[in-house]
C-alpha positions as CSV (number, residue, x, y, z in Angstrom):
1,X,-35.8,6.8,9.4
2,X,-35.4,3.2,8.6
3,X,-34.8,3.9,4.9
4,X,-32.1,6.2,5.7
5,X,-30.7,3.6,7.9
6,X,-31.0,0.9,5.1
7,X,-29.5,3.1,2.6
8,X,-26.6,3.9,4.9
9,X,-25.9,0.4,5.2
10,X,-26.3,-0.3,1.5
11,X,-23.6,2.6,1.0
12,X,-21.1,1.1,3.3
13,X,-21.7,-2.6,1.7
14,X,-21.5,-1.5,-2.1
15,X,-20.1,2.3,-2.6
16,X,-17.5,2.4,0.0
17,X,-15.7,-0.7,-1.3
18,X,-15.5,0.8,-4.8
19,X,-14.3,4.1,-3.5
20,X,-11.6,2.2,-1.5
21,X,-10.6,0.4,-4.6
22,X,-9.7,3.4,-6.4
23,X,-7.6,4.5,-3.4
24,X,-5.9,0.8,-3.2
25,X,-3.8,1.3,-6.5
26,X,-2.1,4.1,-5.1
27,X,-1.7,2.8,-1.6
28,X,1.2,1.2,0.3
29,X,-0.6,-2.1,-0.1
30,X,0.3,-1.9,-3.9
31,X,3.4,-1.9,-5.6
32,X,2.4,0.6,-8.1
33,X,4.8,3.5,-8.2
34,X,3.3,4.9,-11.4
35,X,5.7,3.4,-13.8
36,X,3.4,2.6,-16.7
37,X,2.5,6.4,-17.3
38,X,6.5,7.0,-17.8
39,X,7.9,6.9,-21.3
40,X,9.8,3.7,-22.0
41,X,13.5,4.2,-21.3
42,X,15.9,4.5,-18.4
43,X,13.6,6.4,-16.1
44,X,10.9,3.8,-16.5
45,X,13.6,0.9,-15.8
46,X,14.6,2.6,-12.6
47,X,11.2,3.2,-11.6
48,X,10.2,-0.5,-12.5
49,X,13.2,-2.0,-10.3
50,X,12.2,0.0,-7.5
51,X,9.0,-1.2,-7.5
52,X,10.1,-4.8,-7.9
53,X,12.5,-4.7,-5.2
54,X,10.3,-2.9,-2.5
55,X,9.8,-4.8,0.8
56,X,6.8,-5.4,2.8
57,X,7.2,-4.0,6.0
58,X,4.9,-3.5,9.2
59,X,6.1,-0.2,10.8
60,X,6.2,3.2,9.8
61,X,7.3,6.0,11.9
62,X,6.5,4.9,15.2
63,X,3.3,3.2,14.1
64,X,2.1,0.0,12.9
65,X,1.5,0.7,9.0
66,X,2.0,-2.5,6.9
67,X,2.8,-1.9,3.3
68,X,5.5,-1.9,0.3
69,X,8.4,0.4,1.1
70,X,11.5,1.4,-0.8
71,X,14.0,0.4,1.8
72,X,17.9,0.8,2.0
73,X,18.1,-2.7,0.6
74,X,15.9,-1.8,-2.3
75,X,18.0,1.3,-3.1
76,X,21.3,-0.8,-3.0
77,X,19.8,-3.5,-5.1
78,X,18.7,-1.1,-7.7
79,X,21.6,0.8,-7.9
80,X,24.0,-2.4,-8.2
81,X,21.8,-4.2,-10.8
82,X,21.0,-1.2,-13.2
83,X,24.7,0.0,-12.5
84,X,23.4,3.4,-12.0
85,X,26.1,6.1,-12.9
86,X,26.4,9.9,-13.1
87,X,24.9,9.4,-16.8
88,X,21.8,8.9,-15.1
89,X,21.4,12.0,-12.9
90,X,19.1,13.8,-14.9
91,X,16.6,10.9,-15.3
92,X,16.7,10.4,-11.8
93,X,16.0,14.3,-10.9
94,X,13.2,14.2,-13.2
95,X,11.7,11.0,-11.8
96,X,12.2,12.7,-8.3
97,X,10.7,15.9,-9.3
98,X,7.7,14.3,-11.1
99,X,7.0,11.4,-8.9
100,X,3.4,11.0,-7.9
101,X,4.2,8.6,-5.2
102,X,6.3,9.6,-2.1
103,X,7.9,5.9,-2.3
104,X,9.3,6.5,-5.9
105,X,10.3,10.3,-4.9
106,X,12.3,8.8,-1.7
107,X,14.2,6.0,-3.7
108,X,15.2,8.4,-6.5
109,X,16.2,10.7,-3.9
110,X,18.3,8.0,-2.3
111,X,19.9,7.1,-5.6
112,X,20.9,10.7,-6.2
113,X,22.5,10.9,-2.7
114,X,24.6,7.9,-3.6
115,X,25.9,9.3,-6.8
116,X,26.6,12.9,-5.2
117,X,28.7,11.3,-2.5
118,X,30.6,8.5,-4.2
119,X,33.9,10.1,-3.4
120,X,33.1,10.9,0.3
121,X,33.1,14.6,-0.7
122,X,29.3,15.2,-1.2
123,X,27.3,17.1,1.3
124,X,26.5,14.0,3.4
125,X,28.6,13.9,6.6
126,X,30.5,11.0,7.6
127,X,27.7,9.9,9.9
128,X,25.4,9.3,6.7
129,X,25.0,5.9,5.3
130,X,25.1,7.8,1.7
131,X,29.0,8.6,2.7
132,X,31.6,5.8,1.7
133,X,33.4,6.7,4.9
134,X,30.6,5.4,7.3
135,X,31.1,1.8,8.3
136,X,27.2,1.3,7.7
137,X,27.6,2.7,4.0
138,X,24.6,1.8,2.1
139,X,26.5,0.0,-0.6
140,X,29.0,-1.7,1.7
141,X,29.9,-5.0,-0.1
142,X,26.4,-4.8,-2.0
143,X,27.7,-4.5,-5.5
144,X,30.9,-6.7,-5.3
145,X,30.0,-10.3,-6.4
146,X,30.2,-12.9,-3.5
C-alpha cells in the first residue's frame, strides 16, 4: 500500500509536470500560434503579427480564464500594420482553415470579415463591429496617423 502511495506522489511530482509542459506550448499561457510550422511568406507574417499583438486577458466567457488572446485591438493593429488587402484573402482563408489554434482561426476570421465588409455592403449588419457604418467599427480611427 505504501509503495502505491509513494509511487503516486512521485508520479505527481515528476511525471505530471512533464506532461503539463507538453500542453503548455499550445495553451493560452503561450503566445505560440503555430506560426513556425508555416511556410515563410505572407501567411506566416500575418500569423506572427497576430501572435505578437495578442493581449493578456483574465476573463473568458463568464469565467476567470487568464491567457493570451487575439482581441479586437489585436486584429485592428495587424490589419493596419500589415496593410491587409483583398490580395490577402486566399492566404487568410487558408490560415483559418488550417489553424491548429482557435486564436489564430478567430483572428484570421476577423480579418476576413473586415475585408468582406469594407464597403458596408457585406453580410455583417450595421450592428456588427465589422461594418463601417457602426459607430464602434473595429477600425474606427485605427489606421489613420495621429
